[in-house]
C-alpha positions in Angstrom: 7.8 7.1 54.2 10.7 9.5 53.6 12.7 9.4 50.4 15.6 7.0 50.7 14.0 5.2 53.6 14.3 1.4 53.7 11.1 -0.6 53.1 10.9 -3.2 55.8 9.0 -6.4 55.1 8.8 -10.0 56.3 7.5 -13.3 55.0 7.8 -17.0 55.1 8.5 -20.2 53.4 5.5 -22.3 54.4 6.6 -25.9 54.3 4.8 -29.3 54.6 5.5 -32.9 53.7 3.9 -33.8 50.4 2.0 -37.0 49.6 5.3 -38.8 49.0 6.8 -37.4 52.2 9.1 -35.0 50.3 9.0 -31.4 51.3 6.6 -29.0 49.6 6.6 -25.2 49.7 3.6 -22.9 49.2 3.9 -20.2 46.5 1.3 -17.5 46.0 0.3 -15.8 42.8 -0.3 -12.1 42.9 -2.5 -10.9 40.0 -1.3 -7.2 40.4 2.2 -8.3 39.4 1.3 -11.6 37.7 4.1 -13.3 39.6 4.7 -16.3 41.8 6.5 -15.7 45.1 6.6 -16.4 48.8 4.0 -14.7 51.0 5.3 -11.5 52.4 4.5 -7.9 53.2 5.4 -4.7 54.8 5.6 -4.1 58.5 3.1 -1.9 60.3 4.5 1.0 62.4 4.8 -0.9 65.7 5.2 -4.5 64.4 8.2 -6.7 64.7 9.6 -8.6 61.8 8.4 -11.9 63.4 4.8 -10.5 63.9 4.7 -9.2 60.4 5.9 -12.5 58.9 3.2 -14.5 60.7 0.4 -11.9 59.9 1.4 -11.6 56.2 1.6 -15.4 55.7 -1.9 -15.8 57.3 -3.4 -12.9 55.3 -2.0 -14.2 52.0 -2.4 -17.9 52.4 -5.2 -18.4 55.0 -2.8 -20.6 57.1 -1.9 -19.8 60.7 1.7 -20.9 61.1 4.6 -21.4 63.5 7.9 -19.7 62.9 10.7 -22.4 62.7 14.0 -20.7 61.8 15.1 -17.5 60.3 16.7 -17.9 56.9 18.8 -15.4 54.8 17.0 -12.1 54.1 16.8 -10.5 50.7 17.5 -7.0 49.6 16.4 -5.5 46.3 14.7 -2.5 44.7 10.9 -2.7 44.8 8.7 -1.8 41.8 9.0 1.9 42.9 12.8 1.8 43.0 13.0 1.9 46.8 15.5 -0.2 48.7 13.6 -3.1 50.3 14.7 -5.6 53.1 12.6 -8.7 53.5 13.4 -11.0 56.4 12.1 -14.6 56.1 11.5 -17.6 58.3 10.7 -21.2 57.4 7.2 -21.9 58.8 5.0 -24.9 59.6 1.3 -24.5 58.8 -0.8 -25.2 61.9 -4.4 -24.8 60.5 -6.3 -22.9 57.9 -7.4 -22.9 54.3 -6.6 -20.8 51.3 -9.3 -18.5 50.0 -8.5 -16.2 47.0 -8.4 -12.5 48.0 -7.6 -9.1 46.5 -3.8 -9.6 46.8 -3.5 -13.3 46.1 -5.6 -15.2 43.7 -3.9 -18.6 43.8 -1.8 -20.7 46.2 -0.1 -23.9 45.2 2.1 -26.4 47.0 5.2 -27.3 45.0 8.0 -29.8 45.4 11.1 -27.8 45.9 12.6 -28.4 42.4 9.3 -27.4 40.8 9.0 -24.3 43.0 12.5 -23.2 41.9 11.3 -23.3 38.3 8.0 -21.6 39.1 9.3 -18.6 41.2 9.3 -15.4 39.1 12.3 -13.7 40.7 15.9 -14.8 41.0 16.2 -13.5 44.6 13.3 -15.9 45.5 15.0 -18.8 43.8 18.2 -17.9 45.7 16.3 -17.7 49.0 14.8 -21.2 48.4 18.2 -22.7 47.7 20.0 -20.9 50.6 17.1 -21.1 53.1 16.7 -24.8 52.9 20.3 -25.8 53.3 20.9 -27.7 56.5 22.7 -25.7 59.2 
């Protein structure tokens, strides 16, 4: 990657009805950063944003998912100071099961208000608020 090049990434807000019927969202814990966030990751060379979002969500959560709708993207500086664009979709889990791995050591399903309090980064809290507004 050349200096000044935009880091392109994609991810998802994996959503399901909770035991009481209210919406829950999956958050992942990354031990490298000791943070709680949405599953996401960088695109490979020939990959579309949509393909990357589905792949990254499956790799980090263990769940194969369906893209529902694209929600606002986020832009910020990554840990190395590079400009980063992350495009997100709401997603419905189809099947799978979480297993801890090298990147993600925990996954938890949170009601939306608790997720907002748990997310480490303000841009993720904004994404949760903006992304789940009705159209």
